[in-house]
C-alpha positions as CSV (number, residue, x, y, z in Angstrom):
1,M,4.2,-24.4,8.0
2,E,6.8,-27.0,7.4
3,S,6.3,-28.2,3.9
4,N,9.1,-28.7,1.4
5,I,7.6,-27.9,-2.1
6,A,10.1,-27.4,-4.8
7,S,9.7,-24.4,-7.2
8,S,6.4,-23.2,-5.9
9,A,4.7,-20.0,-7.0
10,V,3.8,-17.9,-4.1
11,T,1.2,-15.0,-4.6
12,I,1.2,-12.0,-2.2
13,T,-2.1,-10.1,-2.3
14,L,-1.4,-6.7,-0.7
15,N,-4.6,-4.9,0.7
16,A,-2.6,-1.7,-0.4
17,R,-3.7,0.9,-2.9
18,L,-0.5,1.2,-4.8
19,E,-0.4,2.5,-8.3
20,S,1.6,0.4,-10.7
21,E,4.8,2.4,-10.5
22,R,4.9,1.9,-6.7
23,R,4.2,-1.7,-6.9
24,I,7.0,-2.1,-9.4
25,D,9.2,-0.2,-7.0
26,L,8.3,-2.8,-4.2
27,Q,8.9,-5.7,-6.7
28,D,12.4,-4.1,-7.4
29,A,13.0,-3.9,-3.7
30,I,12.1,-7.5,-3.1
31,T,14.5,-8.6,-5.9
32,Q,17.3,-6.7,-4.4
33,V,16.8,-8.1,-0.9
34,M,16.6,-11.6,-2.2
35,E,19.8,-11.2,-4.2
36,K,21.8,-9.9,-1.3
37,L,20.5,-12.6,0.8
38,D,21.4,-15.1,-2.1
39,K,18.0,-16.8,-2.0
40,E,16.4,-18.4,-4.9
41,I,13.2,-16.3,-4.6
42,Y,12.3,-14.3,-7.7
43,V,9.6,-11.9,-8.6
44,I,7.9,-13.2,-11.7
45,D,4.7,-11.2,-12.0
46,G,2.9,-8.3,-10.6
47,E,-0.6,-6.7,-11.1
48,T,-2.4,-3.7,-9.6
49,L,-6.2,-4.4,-9.3
50,L,-8.3,-1.6,-10.2
51,S,-12.0,-0.6,-9.4
52,E,-14.4,0.1,-12.3
53,H,-13.2,3.8,-12.1
54,G,-9.7,3.0,-12.3
55,E,-8.7,3.4,-8.7
56,P,-6.1,1.0,-7.2
57,E,-7.7,-1.4,-4.8
58,K,-5.2,-4.2,-4.1
59,C,-2.1,-5.5,-5.8
60,K,-0.6,-8.9,-6.3
61,I,3.0,-9.9,-6.6
62,Q,3.9,-13.4,-7.7
63,L,7.2,-15.1,-6.7
64,A,8.8,-18.1,-7.8
65,V,10.3,-19.8,-4.7
66,D,12.7,-22.7,-5.2
67,D,11.9,-24.2,-1.7
68,A,8.6,-23.0,-0.1
69,N,9.7,-24.3,3.3
70,G,8.6,-22.5,6.5
71,E,11.9,-20.7,6.8
72,N,11.5,-19.0,3.2
73,I,7.8,-18.3,3.7
74,S,8.7,-16.6,7.0
75,L,11.4,-14.6,5.3
76,I,9.0,-13.4,2.6
77,L,6.5,-12.4,5.1
78,Q,9.0,-10.6,7.3
79,M,10.5,-8.8,4.3
80,I,7.2,-7.6,2.9
81,S,5.9,-6.6,6.5
82,S,9.0,-4.5,6.9
83,M,8.0,-2.5,3.6
84,I,4.4,-2.3,3.8
85,S,1.9,-4.4,5.7
86,P,-1.8,-3.5,5.6
87,K,-4.3,-5.5,7.5
88,G,-6.1,-8.0,5.3
89,S,-3.0,-8.8,3.1
90,K,-2.6,-12.6,2.2
91,L,0.1,-15.0,1.0
92,H,-0.9,-18.0,-0.8
93,I,1.3,-20.9,-2.0
94,N,-0.1,-21.9,-5.3
95,N,0.5,-25.7,-4.9
96,D,-1.0,-25.7,-1.5
97,E,-4.5,-25.0,-0.2
98,A,-2.7,-22.8,2.7
99,E,-3.4,-19.1,2.7
100,I,-1.6,-16.9,5.3
101,E,-3.3,-13.7,6.4
102,F,-0.9,-11.0,7.5
103,G,-0.6,-7.2,8.2
104,H,-0.7,-4.9,11.1
105,E,-1.0,-1.5,9.5
106,E,-4.3,0.4,9.0
107,G,-5.0,2.4,5.9
108,L,-6.5,6.0,5.5
109,A,-7.6,7.4,2.2
110,I,-8.1,11.1,2.0
111,Y,-10.2,12.0,-1.2
112,I,-9.5,15.6,-2.0
113,N,-12.6,17.2,-3.8
114,G,-11.4,18.2,-7.3
115,S,-14.6,19.9,-8.5
116,D,-16.9,21.6,-5.9
117,L,-14.4,24.1,-4.3
118,G,-14.0,27.7,-5.6
119,E,-11.8,28.2,-8.5
120,D,-9.5,30.4,-6.5
121,V,-8.8,27.5,-4.2
122,Y,-7.6,25.3,-6.9
123,Q,-5.5,28.1,-8.4
124,N,-3.8,29.1,-5.1
125,S,-3.3,25.6,-3.7
126,D,-0.7,22.9,-4.3
127,I,-1.7,19.2,-3.7
128,N,2.1,18.4,-3.4
129,E,2.2,20.8,-0.3
130,V,-0.8,19.0,1.2
131,I,0.9,15.6,0.6
132,E,4.1,16.8,2.3
133,R,2.4,18.3,5.2
134,C,0.2,15.3,5.8
135,D,3.2,12.9,5.5
136,E,5.1,15.1,8.1
137,L,2.2,15.2,10.6
138,I,2.0,11.3,10.7
139,E,5.6,10.5,10.2
140,D,6.1,8.8,13.7
141,I,3.1,6.5,13.1
142,G,2.6,6.2,9.2
143,T,3.5,7.3,5.8
144,I,2.0,8.1,2.4
145,Q,2.2,5.1,0.1
146,G,0.3,6.2,-3.0
147,T,-2.0,8.6,-4.7
148,W,-4.7,8.4,-7.5
149,D,-6.1,11.1,-9.7
150,G,-9.6,10.5,-10.4
151,S,-12.1,12.5,-12.6
152,T,-13.7,14.5,-9.6
153,E,-11.2,13.8,-6.8
154,T,-7.6,12.9,-5.9
155,A,-6.9,10.2,-3.4
156,L,-4.0,10.1,-0.9
157,Y,-3.2,6.7,0.5
158,F,-1.6,6.5,4.1
159,Y,-0.7,3.4,6.0
160,G,0.2,3.3,9.6
161,E,-0.2,2.1,13.2
162,S,-3.8,3.4,13.6
163,F,-6.5,4.8,11.4
164,A,-7.9,6.8,14.4
165,A,-4.5,8.2,15.4
166,M,-3.6,9.2,11.8
167,V,-7.0,11.0,11.6
168,E,-6.5,12.7,15.0
169,L,-3.1,14.1,13.9
170,L,-4.3,15.2,10.4
171,Q,-7.8,16.6,11.3
172,P,-6.6,20.1,12.5
173,Y,-4.6,20.6,9.3
174,L,-7.4,19.2,7.1
175,D,-9.8,21.5,8.7
176,S,-7.5,24.7,8.1
177,E,-6.4,23.9,4.6
178,P,-8.7,25.4,1.9
179,L,-7.9,22.6,-0.6
180,C,-9.0,20.0,2.0
181,Q,-12.4,21.3,2.7
182,K,-15.0,18.8,1.5
183,A,-12.3,16.0,1.8
184,R,-13.6,12.5,2.6
185,L,-11.7,10.3,4.9
186,V,-12.0,6.6,4.5
187,Q,-10.6,3.7,6.4
188,I,-9.1,1.3,3.6
189,A,-7.3,-1.3,5.8
């Protein structure tokens, strides 16, 4: 893509379930990288898109790009992809019809049942230990990128090389952990 469009707005739509705080951290990281590279690319807005139940579904980050040439667009894609790159993500140059799909990571949501297990399970379990253990188990192929506390379940969002490989590594632990009984596993990217 070799167009020279001055002062373009570029919108990145990440197919990532990031809560607002994590999206803001990502925006801050983008700003820091662009400042270090002395690029005139600035974060101007961000938004986490929610389901009707308040669960994060996608997030958008809008950039002001002084020169939306192929080199700068490639730089933006490279930088974002090095941070988080779920399949189904898109970059759109607002003055242009072009939309670039990107992303190589698959997503796994683990929905921990928060209402149908025995009271003793909830009293004797720690969701933070579950998060840490799951993250350790997949550290070579993925990582946790977000969580969400719903009214009847808590979601843990992981992104990595392969949904199937993450499930394979996690399943023995999930089967043995009392808090993970009745958990749902859903592919999200």
